[in-house]
N, C-alpha and C positions, 0 to 999 in steps of 0.2 A: 243722599250721599254728598253731593257738591252743589253749591249755589254761588255763581259768580256774578250776581246782579242783585244788589239790594241797597237801600237808601236809608240814611240816618237823618237826624235833625240838622246835620251839617248842610243838607239841602232841603228836600221837601218831605223827608220821612218824619215819623212821630217819635222815634226812639233814639236814645244815645247809642253810639257804637257798642258800648259794653252791654246794653240791653239787647241789641241785635244778636251779639255773639252768644250771650247766655241762652237766649231763646232758641237759636239754631242748634246749639250744643244739646239742649234738652230734647230736641226733636231727633237727635241722632246723626246730625250732619258731621262730616269729617273735615270739611273746609268750606269757607265762604270768602268772597271778596266784597268789601264795602266800596261801593261804586257811586258816590254821590255825584249829582249833576254839576257840571262846570262849563263855564265859558270864560272869556277874558275878564269878566267882572269879579269872579271869585276864585279862580284857580290858584292864585298865590296864597289864599287863605285856607282853602279846603285841602289842598295837597299836603301841606305840612301837618295839618291836624290829623288827617287819616294816617299818615306815616308815623306820627308820634304815638297814636293809639296802638298801632300794630307793633311797634317796637316794645311797648310795655305789656302787650298781651302775654300771659304766662306761657312759656315754652312747653311746660309739662301738660298743658290743656289737651284734652282729646280733640279739640277743634283747632284747626289752623286758620288764621285770619290773614288774608292778603290785602294789601293796600291797592285800591283801584279808583277809577273815576269813570263817569259816563259823560262824554262830550255831547252836549245837547243843544239842538236848535241853533247851531252857529252858521254863519256864512260859510260857503264851501271852502273858501281860501283859508279859513281859520283852522281847519282840521290838522294840517301838517305841523304848523308851529305849536299848537296845543299838545299834540302827541309828543313832539320832540321835547317840549318843556317837561311834561309829566315823566317821560322815560328818564331824562337827565336827573330828575329829582329822586327817582327810585320807585316810582309807581310800577307795580307788577302786572296789573290787569287793566287794560284800557277797553272800554265799551264805547261803541258809536251808537247814538240814538238813531235808529233806522227809520225808514219811511212807512211807519205805522199808518193804517187807514183811519185812525181815530184822532189824529192831530194834524195841524197844518205844517207838515215837514217840507222843507225846500226840496224841489225836484233835483235829483242828482246827488242827494245826501248819501245814499248807499254807496255809490261809486267813490265819492270823495273820501268817505270814512275808510273804505277798503284800501284805497291808494295811499292814504296817510299812514297806514300800519296799525290799525286797531287790532285787538285780539278777538273781539266779539262784536258782531253786528246785531244789535238788539232789534226784536220785532221788525224785521225788514219788509213787511207787507208783501205786495205783489212784486217781489224782487225779480229782475229780468234774468234770463238764462245766462246772458253775458256776465252779469255781476255775480251770479252763483259760480260760474266757472272761474272768475277772478278770485273769489273767496277760496275756492278749492286750490288754485295755484299758490295762493299766499298762505294757506293753512289757517284762515280765519274761520271761527265758529259762527254759524248762523243759528239764531235763537228760536227755540220753542218756548213759549212763555205761559205761565199760569195766570198772568194778569188779565183781568177783565178788559175787553176792548181790544187791546193789543193782540189777544189770542185769536181774533177772528180769522187770521190768515195762517194759523198753525198748520192746518192740513195742507194748504198749498205749499208752504215752505218745506214741510217734511217730504211731500211727494216729489217735488222738484229736486231737492237735495239727494233723495234716494236715486232718482234717475241719473243725476249728473255727478254723483259721488262726492258731494261737499260734506264738510263736518257739521254735525248738529250739536247743540248744547241745550239742556233743559234747565231753565231758570225760573225763579219766582218773581223777580222785579218787585220785591216787597217794599212797601212804604209804611204799612201799619202792622200791628201785632197779628191781626187776623190773616194777613198775607203770608205768614210764615207757616207753610203747610208741612204735613208729615212726609216722610219718604214714600209711603204708600200712595199718598195723594199726588205727589210729584210724578211717580211712575204712571198713575192713572191718566194724568194729563197727556202723556205720550201714547199710552195704549188707546185712548179714546180717539186719537187722530190716525190710528192705523199702524203705528210703529209696533214692531214685535218685541218680545222680551229680549231677544238676542240683539236687536238693533239698539235698544235702550242700554243694555249692558256694554255694548261696544262704544256708545256715546260717552258713558261714564269712564270707561278705560281711556278714551282719548283725552278727557279732561284731566284725569289723574296723571297721564304722561306730560301734558302741558304744564301742570302745576309743579312737577319735578324740575322743570326748566326755570321756574320762577322763584325758587327758594334761595 
């Protein structure tokens, strides 16, 4: 139904934004956000490119495409100014690259991203209860992902968010064509870690409400 974390060849993906959009539309998705990786080296190039693509995407399409970014592997002090820059330019969905167990992410990244005002904390790994409660307070989505490796802590994230009442989002984090899964496969990712159909539907409704604030 929705996927707010995918990458094009504007960062480390294989596909043009248009190819991404067409493939997600073909799978029956209603909305995506193109969220290419950024830091200070490329944000001034990637942001206008994504914004320009989204402005020209046909409004009559069955798929809505939102401009986004993923702030990735940056020093902790960089999160706030990068979020501020992206917001001021018109980016609608900001993802923070969380403390996944499969990459050398700087300790404290989860907290820095949350405090900076991201919308989604991607693959947050063994996120602390304190940071989950902060995400709940700020209304930040914590990600369940279908991406290999990053998905290792899906069960932990889902269980702790259920216990503490934080918002979940189910994303693909797609980089290649084969990462663009069907809606049934997306739902299975969540079911396989113990989420109920009702919890999955509630998560999608939360995303739908969020996107209404970003139009």
